[in-house]
C-alpha positions in Angstrom: 18.6 21.6 -18.9 18.0 18.8 -16.3 18.0 21.2 -13.3 14.8 23.1 -12.2 14.8 27.0 -12.2 13.5 27.2 -8.5 17.3 26.9 -7.1 16.0 29.3 -3.9 13.2 26.8 -2.6 14.4 24.6 -0.3 13.8 20.8 -0.8 12.0 18.5 -0.5 9.1 20.7 -1.8 5.8 20.3 -3.6 5.7 22.8 -6.4 2.1 23.4 -8.0 2.2 24.8 -11.5 -0.9 27.4 -11.5 -0.7 27.5 -15.6 -1.1 24.1 -15.8 -3.6 23.6 -13.3 -5.7 26.3 -14.9 -5.4 24.5 -18.3 -6.5 21.3 -16.9 -9.4 22.8 -14.8 -10.7 24.4 -17.9 -10.2 21.1 -20.2 -12.4 19.1 -17.6 -14.9 21.8 -17.5 -15.2 22.4 -21.2 -15.7 18.2 -21.4 -18.7 18.4 -18.8 -20.2 21.6 -20.6 -19.8 19.7 -24.0 -21.8 16.7 -22.7 -24.1 18.6 -20.6 -23.3 17.4 -17.2 -22.6 18.7 -13.9 -18.7 18.8 -12.6 -18.3 17.9 -8.8 -14.5 17.4 -8.7 -12.9 15.1 -6.0 -10.8 17.7 -3.5 -8.9 14.7 -1.9 -6.5 15.3 -4.6 -5.3 18.4 -4.0 -7.0 19.0 -0.2 -6.6 22.9 -0.4 -9.5 25.0 -0.2 -8.2 27.7 -2.7 -8.3 25.3 -5.2 -11.7 24.0 -4.7 -13.1 27.4 -4.9 -10.9 27.9 -8.2 -12.8 24.6 -9.5 -16.2 26.3 -8.5 -15.3 29.4 -10.2 -14.4 27.5 -13.2 -17.8 26.1 -13.3 -18.1 23.2 -11.0 -21.2 22.8 -9.3 -19.8 22.0 -5.7 -17.0 19.4 -4.3 -16.6 15.9 -3.6 -14.4 14.8 -0.7 -13.4 11.3 0.7 -13.7 12.0 4.2 -15.7 14.0 6.7 -13.0 16.0 8.0 -11.9 17.1 4.4 -15.6 18.0 4.2 -15.5 20.2 7.3 -12.0 21.8 5.9 -13.6 22.6 2.7 -16.6 24.3 4.3 -14.4 26.4 6.6 -12.6 27.4 3.5 -15.9 28.7 1.9 -17.1 25.8 0.0 -20.9 25.1 0.5 -22.2 22.3 -1.7 -20.1 19.2 -0.7 -20.6 15.3 -1.3 -19.1 13.0 0.8 -18.4 9.9 -1.5 -17.8 7.5 1.6 -19.9 5.8 4.1 -20.0 8.0 7.5 -20.4 5.3 10.2 -19.8 5.9 14.0 -21.7 8.0 16.7 -19.1 10.9 16.5 -18.7 11.0 12.8 -22.9 11.5 12.7 -22.6 14.2 15.4 -20.1 16.0 13.3 -22.0 15.8 10.3 -25.0 16.7 11.5 -23.3 20.0 12.8 -21.5 20.2 9.3 -25.1 20.5 7.5 -26.0 23.3 9.8 -23.5 25.5 7.5 -23.4 23.8 3.9 -25.5 21.6 1.5 -24.2 18.3 2.3 -24.9 14.8 0.6 -23.4 11.4 1.6 -22.6 8.0 0.1 -24.5 4.9 1.4 -24.6 1.2 0.6 -26.0 -0.8 3.5 -29.0 -0.9 5.9 -26.9 -0.6 9.2 -25.5 3.2 7.7 -29.1 4.2 6.6 -30.5 3.6 10.0 -27.6 5.4 11.8 -28.2 8.5 9.7 -32.0 8.6 10.0 -31.5 8.4 13.8 -28.7 11.0 13.9 -30.7 13.4 12.1 -34.0 13.0 14.0 -35.2 16.1 15.2 -32.6 18.3 13.3 -35.7 19.8 11.2 -33.4 18.8 8.1 -33.3 16.0 5.4 -30.1 14.6 4.7 -29.8 13.7 0.9 -28.1 10.5 0.2 -26.7 8.5 -3.0 -26.6 4.9 -3.1 -23.0 3.7 -4.4 -23.1 1.1 -7.1 -20.1 -1.6 -7.7 -19.1 -1.5 -11.3 -15.9 -3.5 -11.3 -13.5 -2.2 -8.6 -14.7 -4.5 -5.9 -15.0 -1.8 -3.0 -18.0 -0.6 -1.6 -21.5 -0.5 -3.3 -24.6 -2.7 -4.2 -24.0 -4.9 -7.1 -27.2 -6.1 -8.1 -30.7 -4.6 -9.0 -32.1 -6.3 -6.1 -29.6 -4.9 -3.5 -30.4 -1.6 -4.9 -34.1 -1.8 -4.6 -34.0 -3.2 -1.1 -31.9 -0.2 0.3 -33.8 2.1 -1.7 -36.7 0.7 0.1 -35.1 1.3 3.4 -34.1 4.9 2.5 -37.8 5.6 1.8 -39.2 4.5 5.1 -36.6 6.7 7.0 -38.0 9.9 8.1 -35.0 12.1 7.8 -33.2 11.0 4.7 -34.2 11.6 1.0 -32.9 9.3 -1.9 -31.4 11.6 -4.5 -29.9 9.1 -6.8 -26.7 6.7 -7.4 -23.0 7.2 -7.7 -20.1 5.0 -8.4 -16.3 5.0 -8.8 -14.9 3.1 -11.8 -11.4 3.0 -10.2 -10.6 -0.4 -12.1 -10.1 1.7 -15.2 -6.5 2.4 -13.9 -5.6 -1.0 -14.9 -7.0 -1.4 -18.1 -4.9 -3.2 -20.5 -4.8 -0.1 -23.0 -6.8 2.8 -24.1 -9.4 0.8 -26.1 -10.0 -1.4 -23.1 -10.2 1.6 -20.4 -12.9 3.1 -22.7 -15.0 0.0 -23.2 -14.9 -0.5 -19.3 -15.7 3.1 -18.5 -18.7 2.8 -21.0 -19.7 -0.2 -19.5 -19.7 0.9 -16.0 -21.8 4.0 -17.3 -24.3 1.7 -18.8 -24.5 -0.2 -15.6 -25.3 3.1 -13.8 -28.1 4.0 -16.3 -29.5 0.5 -16.0 -29.7 1.1 -12.1 -31.2 4.5 -12.5 -34.0 3.2 -14.7 -34.8 0.2 -12.5 -35.0 2.9 -9.8 -37.4 4.9 -11.5 -39.4 2.1 -12.8 -39.9 1.1 -9.0 -41.2 4.2 -8.1 -37.9 5.9 -6.6 -36.5 9.6 -7.5 -33.2 9.1 -9.2 -32.1 12.7 -9.7 -28.4 12.1 -9.7 -26.6 9.7 -11.9 -22.7 10.0 -11.1 -19.6 8.6 -12.2 -16.1 9.5 -11.2 -12.6 8.5 -12.3 -9.9 10.8 -13.9 -8.6 8.1 -16.6 -12.3 7.2 -17.8 -13.3 10.6 -17.9 -10.0 12.1 -19.9 -10.7 9.4 -22.5 -14.3 8.3 -22.5 -17.4 10.0 -23.9 -20.0 10.5 -21.2 -23.4 8.9 -22.1 -26.7 10.8 -22.0 -28.5 9.9 -18.6 -25.5 10.5 -16.5 -26.0 13.6 -14.8 -22.5 14.3 -13.0 -18.9 13.5 -13.3 -16.3 13.6 -10.4 -12.5 13.1 -11.4 -10.0 14.3 -8.9 -6.5 13.7 -10.3 -7.1 15.8 -13.7 -6.1 18.9 -11.6 -2.5 17.8 -11.0 -2.2 14.2 -13.2 1.0 12.4 -12.5 2.9 9.7 -14.3 -0.3 7.3 -14.1 -2.3 9.7 -16.1 0.4 10.6 -18.1 0.2 6.9 -19.4 -3.3 7.6 -20.2 -2.7 10.9 -22.4 0.7 9.9 -23.5 2.1 13.5 -22.4 4.0 14.8 -19.2 3.3 18.2 -20.2 0.0 18.4 -18.2 1.4 17.4 -14.8 1.2 20.3 -12.8 2.7 19.1 -9.3 6.2 17.9 -8.8 8.6 17.2 -5.8 11.7 19.4 -6.0 14.7 17.7 -4.6 18.2 18.4 -4.2 21.3 16.4 -5.4 23.2 15.3 -2.2 25.8 12.6 -3.5 26.9 11.0 -6.5 28.9 8.1 -5.0 29.2 6.1 -8.2 29.5 6.3 -11.8 26.2 5.9 -12.3 24.1 6.7 -9.2 22.8 9.9 -8.4 21.3 10.7 -4.6 18.4 13.0 -3.8 17.1 14.3 -0.6 13.5 13.4 -1.5 12.6 9.6 -0.6 9.5 7.5 0.5 8.4 10.5 3.2 8.5 13.0 0.2 7.3 10.8 -2.8 5.8 7.7 -1.2 6.7 4.4 -2.5 3.3 3.7 -4.4 3.7 2.1 -7.9 1.0 1.1 -10.5 1.8 -2.3 -12.0 0.3 -3.3 -15.2 -2.3 -1.6 -17.5 -2.5 1.9 -19.1 -1.6 3.8 -15.8 1.5 1.5 -15.4 4.4 3.3 -13.9 8.2 2.2 -13.9 10.2 3.5 -11.5 9.3 5.6 -8.4 8.7 8.8 -10.0 9.7 10.7 -13.2 12.6 13.2 -13.8 10.2 16.2 -15.0 13.0 17.4 -17.4 13.5 13.8 -19.2 10.4 11.7 -18.0 12.1 8.4 -19.3 14.4 8.6 -16.4 12.7 7.2 -13.4 13.7 7.0 -10.0 14.8 3.4 -9.1 14.7 3.4 -5.3 13.6 5.2 -2.3 14.7 5.2 1.4 12.8 7.2 4.0 14.8 10.3 3.1 16.9 9.3 0.0 15.8 8.9 -3.5 18.1 7.2 -5.9 18.5 7.3 -9.6 20.8 4.8 -11.6 21.7 6.6 -14.9 25.4 7.3 -15.8 24.1 10.0 -18.1 22.1 11.9 -15.2 25.4 11.3 -12.9 27.3 13.0 -15.5 25.0 15.9 -16.1 24.3 16.8 -12.7 26.5 18.0 -9.6 25.9 17.8 -6.0 23.6 20.9 -4.9 21.7 21.0 -8.4 17.8 20.7 -7.9 15.6 18.6 -9.8 11.9 17.9 -10.0 10.2 14.6 -9.6 6.7 14.0 -11.1 5.0 11.6 -8.7 3.4 8.2 -9.9 0.4 9.0 -7.9 -0.2 12.5 -6.6 -2.8 11.9 -4.1 -0.9 10.5 -1.3 2.2 12.8 -2.2 -0.1 16.0 -1.3 -1.1 14.5 1.8 3.1 14.4 3.2 3.0 18.0 2.7 2.0 21.1 5.0 2.1 23.6 2.2 2.8 23.9 -1.6 4.7 26.4 -3.4 2.9 27.9 -6.2 4.6 28.5 -9.3 3.7 30.5 -12.2 5.7 31.5 -15.6 9.0 30.3 -14.2 8.4 32.3 -10.9 7.5 31.2 -7.4 4.2 33.1 -7.0 3.1 32.1 -3.5 2.0 29.5 -1.3 -0.9 27.5 -0.5 -1.6 25.8 3.0 -2.7 22.1 2.4 -5.4 22.6 5.0 -6.9 18.9 4.7 -3.5 17.3 5.0 -4.1 14.4 7.6 -7.9 14.9 7.7 -8.6 11.4 7.3 -11.6 10.8 9.9 
């Protein structure tokens, strides 16, 4: 059976399988418990406060967000321990950050002098000390200090700030998405952890505190062990997974999020057109490496069949077998290549469990990118 059982749901819709979500949450929590580290999941993947609360109830110590606006949404939803794993810059954002710390515990990522000085000034007179984590560059070539000299210099600047407290360091080993194979992924993940441990030791030897040594990336945490001395992990995509993560685990059975679409045309012997295109699935691909994605999405019931093209409102399968098996009006589910930006396209998610629709969640963090 290639069609979806959720024929009464209008399309395109984002479906979230609650049973798979619970299994994914428990698996990662079990790993954190086994290696005796804290789990602080990254909620930019799902943007849903109810799921953040579920992660905490499963055992997470708090959450991670990408943007200040996401933190505000999560705080309104009842989350009271939030790490903003990004550089918060600009007067308006700093004012909002100060207000946010009145209602919940907030940590912020830093990597430069200008940001530290602005944060210190913003919290002057607040009566609160803001905990910060220095971001370390471990291979993705994005933000973060790259050398011990940079790390110690920035730690020294934080030490002179009246309103900041250096709690530790963090990294994002996102380059593991492009690792050549599973073995290379594990090697690169371990190398990232080793660099973090070296930097943590350098801080402590220089007289600075380093309570938190935090790493995060779903592919690396699905496969690699966690070295002693790492204190926290921050996976995000693990909650839903997607085509890229299926490349790491070699199974699509743990993909909890799909886009439901309707077959609207079969204009040639091999072409099947659905009503979900770039505005429902994005056009993202991962090219090369263990998370490589062929096509623009995988058919849930036959993931070897991939979406060939997307237009704004149309998706195209090119498959004679699929064309013969489907009729106009049939509904199918597509596993997205990269679930994080797909979630951000929807106002709500349809929650399913045991083959039935069980409710709806508002994607409260949708569009919260400031």
